[in-house]
Legacy VTK file of the C-alpha trace (Angstrom):
# vtk DataFile Version 3.0
C-alpha trace
ASCII
DATASET POLYDATA
POINTS 233 float
-17.931 -25.487 19.538
-21.429 -24.614 18.350
-24.690 -24.941 20.299
-27.899 -26.214 18.694
-31.390 -26.163 20.202
-33.431 -29.391 20.100
-36.947 -28.011 19.522
-38.794 -31.196 20.593
-37.199 -31.613 24.027
-35.973 -28.017 24.307
-32.513 -29.133 25.326
-29.140 -27.800 24.271
-27.016 -30.056 22.114
-23.303 -29.265 21.827
-21.695 -29.951 18.470
-17.911 -30.031 18.164
-16.818 -28.314 14.960
-13.407 -29.055 13.462
-10.909 -26.297 14.177
-9.451 -24.479 11.203
-5.754 -25.306 10.970
-3.277 -22.530 10.319
-1.448 -22.700 7.011
2.166 -23.790 7.494
5.238 -23.268 5.355
5.307 -26.989 4.599
1.779 -26.746 3.146
2.964 -24.121 0.677
6.160 -26.067 -0.045
4.151 -29.170 -0.999
1.991 -27.183 -3.398
4.911 -25.402 -5.049
7.285 -28.375 -5.028
10.248 -26.719 -3.322
11.862 -26.934 0.108
10.517 -25.228 3.215
13.703 -23.146 3.460
12.994 -21.666 0.015
9.449 -20.769 1.053
10.775 -19.128 4.222
13.355 -17.057 2.313
10.747 -15.692 -0.080
7.989 -14.954 2.443
10.235 -13.549 5.151
12.719 -11.778 2.876
15.646 -13.714 4.322
18.894 -13.091 2.381
20.535 -16.187 0.930
23.283 -17.213 -1.455
20.794 -19.540 -3.170
18.967 -17.657 -5.898
15.217 -18.105 -6.313
13.904 -17.517 -9.828
11.253 -14.866 -10.353
8.827 -17.513 -11.629
9.226 -19.578 -8.451
8.969 -16.483 -6.267
5.682 -15.458 -7.893
4.326 -18.995 -7.603
5.138 -19.065 -3.878
3.424 -15.716 -3.293
0.371 -16.778 -5.310
-0.024 -20.076 -3.427
0.569 -18.393 -0.056
-2.135 -15.837 -0.830
-4.509 -18.532 -2.099
-4.087 -20.594 1.079
-4.461 -17.536 3.314
-1.010 -17.825 4.860
-0.220 -15.406 7.685
3.309 -14.903 8.952
4.262 -15.577 12.554
4.800 -11.851 13.191
2.028 -10.462 15.375
0.099 -7.882 13.320
0.703 -4.334 14.499
-2.994 -3.702 15.080
-2.896 -6.022 18.110
-0.301 -3.935 19.947
-2.717 -1.597 21.689
-0.063 0.489 23.424
1.716 1.478 20.215
0.171 4.089 17.912
2.474 5.120 15.094
2.078 5.927 11.413
4.803 5.691 8.773
4.697 8.248 5.956
6.600 7.132 2.844
7.480 9.816 0.304
9.538 9.757 -2.884
10.790 13.359 -2.926
11.374 15.209 0.372
12.427 18.350 -1.510
9.089 19.194 -3.157
7.303 22.029 -1.344
3.930 20.588 -2.391
4.552 17.342 -0.519
6.233 19.098 2.404
3.030 21.026 3.137
0.837 17.929 2.918
3.179 15.890 5.116
3.366 18.718 7.656
-0.428 18.772 7.831
-0.551 14.979 8.221
1.948 15.128 11.077
0.015 17.853 12.944
-3.238 15.931 12.619
-1.722 12.631 13.750
-0.045 14.191 16.773
-3.311 15.853 17.795
-4.874 12.369 17.797
-2.096 10.883 19.913
-0.166 9.122 17.133
3.576 9.165 16.648
4.635 9.866 13.069
7.888 8.951 11.331
9.045 9.440 7.763
10.990 7.476 5.174
11.904 8.000 1.530
12.023 5.386 -1.220
12.994 7.273 -4.402
10.224 5.128 -5.961
12.451 2.065 -5.529
10.547 -1.242 -4.961
13.531 -2.695 -3.066
13.614 0.233 -0.635
9.849 -0.085 -0.213
10.336 -3.778 0.617
12.801 -2.880 3.375
10.438 -0.246 4.792
7.615 -2.775 5.001
9.917 -4.957 7.124
10.666 -1.952 9.342
6.950 -1.317 9.803
6.528 -4.879 11.033
9.451 -4.574 13.445
8.163 -1.289 14.882
4.566 -2.528 15.098
3.385 0.354 12.930
-0.389 0.818 13.052
-0.807 2.402 9.610
1.023 3.893 6.628
0.593 6.745 4.160
2.376 6.434 0.807
3.110 9.172 -1.718
3.705 7.111 -4.833
5.369 8.218 -8.028
4.404 6.758 -11.397
6.998 4.033 -10.970
5.249 1.043 -9.430
6.410 0.197 -5.908
3.607 -2.283 -5.271
5.368 -5.375 -6.565
3.721 -8.722 -5.888
6.100 -9.375 -2.999
5.527 -5.922 -1.488
1.750 -6.271 -1.733
1.865 -9.666 -0.023
4.026 -8.429 2.850
2.071 -5.196 3.311
-1.264 -7.020 3.366
0.168 -9.506 5.844
0.888 -6.683 8.306
-2.850 -6.168 8.636
-2.679 -2.372 8.913
-4.535 0.433 7.071
-2.652 1.744 4.032
-3.452 4.945 2.114
-1.859 6.056 -1.165
-1.918 9.809 -1.851
-1.899 11.613 -5.222
-1.468 8.521 -7.427
-3.703 5.561 -8.160
-1.731 2.294 -8.219
-2.595 0.192 -11.270
-3.797 -2.320 -10.425
-4.745 -0.991 -6.995
-4.534 -3.646 -4.237
-7.955 -4.253 -2.669
-6.651 -3.498 0.834
-5.272 -0.065 -0.148
-7.288 3.170 0.062
-6.487 6.158 -2.155
-6.747 9.946 -1.851
-6.428 11.303 -5.372
-6.087 14.827 -6.688
-7.980 15.978 -9.774
-5.004 17.288 -11.736
-7.003 17.785 -14.928
-9.479 20.037 -13.131
-6.562 21.900 -11.547
-5.121 22.630 -14.992
-8.543 23.720 -16.205
-8.989 26.096 -13.253
-5.538 27.622 -13.776
-6.223 28.351 -17.448
-9.705 29.678 -16.637
-8.271 32.057 -14.047
-5.697 33.405 -16.501
-8.379 33.885 -19.165
-10.493 35.894 -16.748
-7.470 38.105 -16.085
-7.370 38.889 -19.806
-4.435 36.719 -20.892
-4.594 35.199 -24.375
-1.145 33.716 -25.077
-0.317 30.566 -23.104
2.801 28.458 -22.690
2.821 25.170 -20.777
6.341 24.464 -19.514
7.170 20.897 -18.566
10.044 18.399 -18.642
10.912 15.381 -20.791
8.993 12.303 -19.637
6.563 14.260 -17.442
4.659 12.604 -14.611
1.055 11.495 -15.058
-0.116 14.436 -12.922
1.661 16.863 -15.251
0.044 15.199 -18.283
-3.383 15.513 -16.641
-2.843 19.197 -15.842
-1.914 19.877 -19.456
-5.127 18.151 -20.571
-7.080 20.476 -18.319
-5.366 23.578 -19.691
-5.958 22.502 -23.300
-9.594 21.636 -22.576
-10.217 25.079 -21.109
-8.594 26.855 -24.051
-10.615 24.815 -26.562
-13.851 25.724 -24.775
-12.942 29.412 -24.463
LINES 1 234
233 0 1 2 3 4 5 6 7 8 9 10 11 12 13 14 15 16 17 18 19 20 21 22 23 24 25 26 27 28 29 30 31 32 33 34 35 36 37 38 39 40 41 42 43 44 45 46 47 48 49 50 51 52 53 54 55 56 57 58 59 60 61 62 63 64 65 66 67 68 69 70 71 72 73 74 75 76 77 78 79 80 81 82 83 84 85 86 87 88 89 90 91 92 93 94 95 96 97 98 99 100 101 102 103 104 105 106 107 108 109 110 111 112 113 114 115 116 117 118 119 120 121 122 123 124 125 126 127 128 129 130 131 132 133 134 135 136 137 138 139 140 141 142 143 144 145 146 147 148 149 150 151 152 153 154 155 156 157 158 159 160 161 162 163 164 165 166 167 168 169 170 171 172 173 174 175 176 177 178 179 180 181 182 183 184 185 186 187 188 189 190 191 192 193 194 195 196 197 198 199 200 201 202 203 204 205 206 207 208 209 210 211 212 213 214 215 216 217 218 219 220 221 222 223 224 225 226 227 228 229 230 231 232
């Protein structure tokens, strides 16, 4: 209901505005041309013996996003008594990530947040399951350490956005990056440059850059930095 002021008589006039109706599964089903049960399976991740083609799945997610569909799960941000952050990493064995995660945990605990960890091995299916877990636990935010392999599939992006919680990706920039995701990126090229510069100042002149087959994007960037420094020297 909206109130207008009648300037001539200086009286209040109440105007009844139509209420915005929530988008229902049947609304999406009509647009896509499939049954409501199919829509439910795709949006809620319900297992079924009936296979849904990838084309139909993408169409359902696109229409649901277009219509502004929100699931019936209560977004975690409305559960005031629960303050927990999920940290998703792809390699628990790397010392580099262990130190960052340890720092994240200390900071969160000092702010009164509970912190729990999960690992995906850069698998989109595992990431999908973790998003469901976040909804069940009413998680209030998530931090993701993403490898080059894309875990933000269309389905994962839809479900994560639907949770309505802050999401931060560390060390990698998803391409394309979902609009609701924040990123904390490291300048790997500058790191490589600084390493080479330091060695040059120590008097070293012969360099070897040791890597692995199919190196990560961060490794490629570090090598660029090393080569750039040596060219400028």
